[in-house]
C-alpha positions in Angstrom: 51.7 105.7 112.7 52.4 104.1 109.4 54.7 101.4 108.1 56.8 101.5 104.8 58.3 98.2 104.0 61.6 97.7 102.2 62.0 95.4 99.2 63.4 92.7 101.0 60.3 92.4 103.3 57.9 92.5 100.4 59.8 89.6 98.5 59.9 87.4 101.5 56.4 88.1 102.4 55.3 87.1 98.9 57.1 84.2 99.0 55.4 83.3 102.3 58.5 83.2 104.2 58.6 83.9 108.1 58.9 86.0 110.0 58.0 88.6 107.2 54.8 86.8 106.4 53.2 86.9 109.8 54.5 90.3 110.5 53.4 91.6 107.5 49.9 90.2 107.8 49.5 92.1 111.0 50.5 95.3 109.6 48.1 94.8 106.6 45.2 94.4 109.1 46.0 96.9 111.7 48.1 99.6 110.6 48.4 102.1 107.8 50.6 100.8 105.1 52.6 102.9 102.5 54.9 102.3 99.6 57.6 103.9 98.1 57.5 103.7 94.1 61.4 103.0 94.4 60.5 99.6 96.2 58.1 98.8 93.5 60.7 99.5 90.8 63.2 97.4 92.6 60.5 94.5 93.0 59.4 94.9 89.1 63.0 94.7 87.9 63.5 91.1 89.0 59.9 89.8 89.1 58.2 87.3 86.8 55.1 88.1 85.4 52.8 86.2 87.7 54.7 88.0 90.5 54.0 91.2 89.1 50.3 90.7 89.0 50.3 89.6 92.9 52.5 92.6 93.8 50.2 95.0 92.0 47.3 93.6 94.0 49.4 94.1 97.2 50.2 97.7 96.2 46.5 98.4 96.6 46.4 97.7 100.0 48.4 100.8 100.9 49.3 104.3 99.8 52.1 105.0 97.3 54.1 108.1 98.2 55.8 110.0 95.3 59.0 111.2 95.5 59.1 115.1 95.3 61.7 117.9 95.7 61.5 118.0 99.7 62.3 114.1 99.7 65.0 114.6 97.2 66.6 117.3 99.2 66.5 115.1 102.5 67.9 112.2 100.6 70.7 114.1 99.2 71.7 115.3 102.5 71.9 111.7 103.8 74.0 110.8 100.9 76.4 113.8 101.4 76.5 112.8 105.3 77.0 109.2 104.9 79.2 109.0 101.7 82.3 109.9 103.8 81.4 107.0 106.1 83.1 103.5 105.7 79.9 101.8 104.3 78.5 104.0 101.5 74.9 104.3 101.5 72.9 104.0 98.0 70.8 106.7 96.8 67.9 104.5 96.5 68.1 103.9 100.3 68.6 107.4 101.1 65.3 108.2 99.3 63.2 105.5 101.0 64.8 106.8 104.4 63.9 110.4 103.4 60.4 109.3 102.6 60.3 107.7 105.9 61.4 111.0 107.7 59.1 113.3 106.0 55.9 111.2 106.5 56.9 110.1 110.0 56.8 106.5 108.7 58.5 103.5 110.4 60.7 101.4 107.9 60.5 97.8 107.9 63.7 96.1 106.7 66.1 93.3 107.0 69.0 95.3 106.0 69.4 97.7 108.8 72.9 98.3 108.2 71.8 99.9 104.7 70.0 102.8 106.8 72.5 104.4 109.3 70.1 107.4 109.7 69.3 108.1 113.4 66.6 110.2 112.9 64.1 107.5 111.3 62.4 104.6 112.9 63.3 101.3 111.8 61.8 97.8 112.6 63.6 94.4 111.7 61.0 91.6 111.8 62.3 88.9 114.0 61.1 85.4 114.3 58.6 84.7 117.2 
């Protein structure tokens, strides 16, 4: 089993905040870790120069999964399905969810409401 952290998880982990810090440390040492380039882009967009260096180091601990046509097709179907719902989902979240579906990864996020997809596994780190 592998895990793909959402941007909010990585932000809190790198700030040293719990429960993300402890939860993420366990995953780094015991599980397969995967990253979406979209999450990296979201992080880089708001990061300071020192934070970028640390984040790039963190990315070396896992595998970055590229976005391909299959992922785009699944993401497009998610966006179409959920665009008619009361809470619209963003395309970037659909692409992250599609990556999890295709690669059978568990998404780790604090924003479960952003992922209404029932066909992916989602974990929200909770305080111990």
